[in-house]
C-alpha positions, -999 to +999 in steps of 0.1 A: +000+000+000+013+034-009+017+056+021+013+093+013+046+112+013+032+138+037+028+110+063+065+101+059+075+138+062+055+142+094+071+110+108+106+122+099+098+156+115+085+140+147+115+116+148+139+145+145+122+162+175+122+133+200+147+153+221+133+176+247+146+208+264+139+190+297+167+165+291+189+156+320+218+175+305+198+206+299+183+205+334+217+202+350+229+232+329+199+252+340+205+245+377+242+254+374+234+286+355+208+296+381+232+290+410+260+309+393+237+339+386+225+339+422+260+337+436+272+364+412+244+387+422+251+384+460+289+387+455+284+419+435+262+434+462+285+424+490+318+432+474+309+467+461+292+494+481+263+511+464+268+492+431+245+507+405+244+478+381+245+445+400+226+427+372+257+426+350+273+400+373+246+374+367+248+383+330+285+373+330+277+341+349+252+331+322+277+339+294+303+317+310+280+287+314+286+259+288+283+222+283+320+217+289+347+234+310+368+241+280+339+257+261+330+277+292+365+292+294+368+298+257+334+314+254+340+336+284+373+349+270+356+356+237+326+373+253+346+395+276+369+404+247+339+414+226+323+434+254+356+453+260+359+461+223+323+473+223+330+495+254+360+510+237+340+518+206+312+534+226+335+555+247+353+568+216+319+577+200+305+592+232+334+617+235+331+627+198+294+625+189+275+617+221+243+598+222+228+612+190+213+593+160+246+596+142+264+582+173+241+553+175+246+545+138+284+548+141+287+525+171+264+499+156+282+501+122+317+498+138+304+471+162+290+449+135+323+453+115+344+443+145+320+415+154+331+397+123+366+391+137+370+353+136+387+351+170+354+363+187+334+334+172+297+335+180+303+359+209+311+387+184+275+399+186+283+414+220+305+441+204+276+462+190+253+452+219+277+464+246+286+495+226+249+505+223+243+498+261+271+523+269+260+550+245+223+549+255+223+540+292+254+559+304+250+596+312+277+620+301+288+624+337+292+587+345+305+570+313+337+558+329+317+546+360+292+527+338+319+512+316+339+501+347+307+485+363+297+469+331+331+453+322+341+446+358+309+430+370+305+410+338+340+397+343+333+389+379+302+369+369+322+350+343+348+340+368+320+327+391+304+309+362+336+292+351+343+282+387+309+266+390+314+247+358+348+235+369+336+223+403+305+207+388+315+198+352+290+181+328+293+144+324+313+140+291+290+112+279+256+123+291+244+144+261+258+122+234+239+090+243+205+106+238+216+123+206+230+091+191+198+072+197+177+100+181+200+102+151+200+064+144+162+064+146+159+094+122+183+078+097+163+045+099+131+065+092+147+081+061+158+047+047+123+033+053+108+063+035+131+056+005+121+019+006+084+029+006+090+051-024+105+021-043+080-005-031+067-029-058+033-020-071+039+017-066+043+037-098+075+057-101+072+090-082+076+124-097+102+149-086+076+167-065+065+134-049+100+125-040+104+158-021+079+144+003+101+114+010+134+134+015+147+144+048+176+170+047+206+152+061+229+183+061+217+197+095+222+163+110+258+161+096+265+195+111+251+185+144+270+152+146+302+170+138+295+195+166+288+167+190+321+150+180+339+183+187+321+188+220+331+152+230+367+159+221+369+190+243+347+178+271+376+161+289+398+193+289+395+209+324+370+183+335+378+169+369+355+139+363+370+130+329+397+108+343+371+082+352+356+083+318+386+088+295+383+054+277+345+058+272+350+094+259+375+081+233+350+054+222+323+080+220+345+102+198+350+073+174+313+065+175+304+101+166+326+098+135+309+065+125+275+083+129+288+111+106+298+086+080+265+067+080+246+100+079+266+111+049+259+077+032+222+080+039+222+115+023+240+101-008+215+073-011+186+098-008+200+118-036+208+088-059+174+072-055+152+103-054+169+118-085+174+086-104+139+072-098+118+102-110+090+093-134+101+122-156+134+103-164+136+084-197+153+056-178+149+048-141+179+041-120+167+008-107+139-004-131+131-040-122+155-038-092+132-015-072+118-043-049+153-058-041+166-023-034+137-015-011+143-047+009+180-039+012+172-004+025+147-017+051+173-042+063+199-014+066+173+006+086+168-024+109+205-025+116+205+011+127+176+005+150+193-023+169+227-007+172+221+000+209+218-037+216+255-045+217+266-079+204+232-096+211+218-125+191+192-101+177+219-077+165+238-106+148+206-119+131+197-084+119+231-077+104+231-111+088+197-105+073+209-071+059+239-087+043+217-114+027+193-088+013+223-068+000+238-098-017+205-105-034+204-069-047+240-072-060+233-106-077+202-091-093+223-061-106+248-085-121+220-106-137+202-077-152+235-063-165+244-096-181+209-102-196+206-067-211+243-066-221+243-031-207+259-020-175+234-007-150+257+019-135+230+038-114+218+006-098+253-006-091+261+028-075+231+025-052+242-011-042+277+001-034+264+029-012+242+005+007+271-018+012+293+011+025+265+023+048+259-012+061+295-018+069+295+014+091+261+006+106+272-029+115+303-014+132+280+008+152+258-022+161+286-042+177+302-013+197 
């Protein structure tokens, strides 16, 4: 039975959103951020008499809070650098133009230009923001006081935030486990959608119909690369990492395997959805559509059991996938021999499935 593509698209969308902001990692981060902000607020009030802007200390604590100690320190240095640059721009403009429309335009323009400096990374947006704060909120008589409070209290909050993150670092493996499960499930859904689009008895789909079966893999590749980088840096400065060093190394390798199988799934999606369009004079698979669909479903099954390490179920699933793939490869060779014409597109799809299966099987037995 042909399942409408819109149903598959909805399933893929839901599968990609199985994570939740109330995950354990996010909750721990929220608690640490709240604690750091509260401590920063009280320290600012206790350490400085008649402080006018105590709220900048909690702001600094929030800016310093990250999933890893290394990221916390790096982002803090970038943020305070961006803020100081913004303060410098604002003070220069305040002494020359004051808080006029031209002054606002100048600090924003210069701030946005400086924010593009690569060493500031994503924290560069604080250059124009801090510059605007100074120009608008500081009075002519207390510019120096405001700048000192802004920069000093923000730095104080950052120090407190980094200290909290160092004493209570995130577990280097906590975030990855949930992400890996969601990604495997989403890749399996995409492969099942491709198989449904190829199912026997279903007429070749048009280019527009195939769009309903395609899930964009690029954001997932970007995310898995970010997770791999986060895993690599999670041990730096992490006092708990010594007890998880071997697991962190395995996790890093696992992330790269996930990236490879995600890339292969993207390639399969492109080969099949572009080669099997009804507008084409010659379809990529022709009479091999049923065998290819079975191989894709078997590959999806391997991805789904990859969290059942070395179990009998895993071994059977991987063996079934290899059997379906061999059947597809034999059919490709048979059709090529009978027609005396190489079926390059079908062969390319079979090769991609084999490469993806090799990686998925490695994931399954880790």
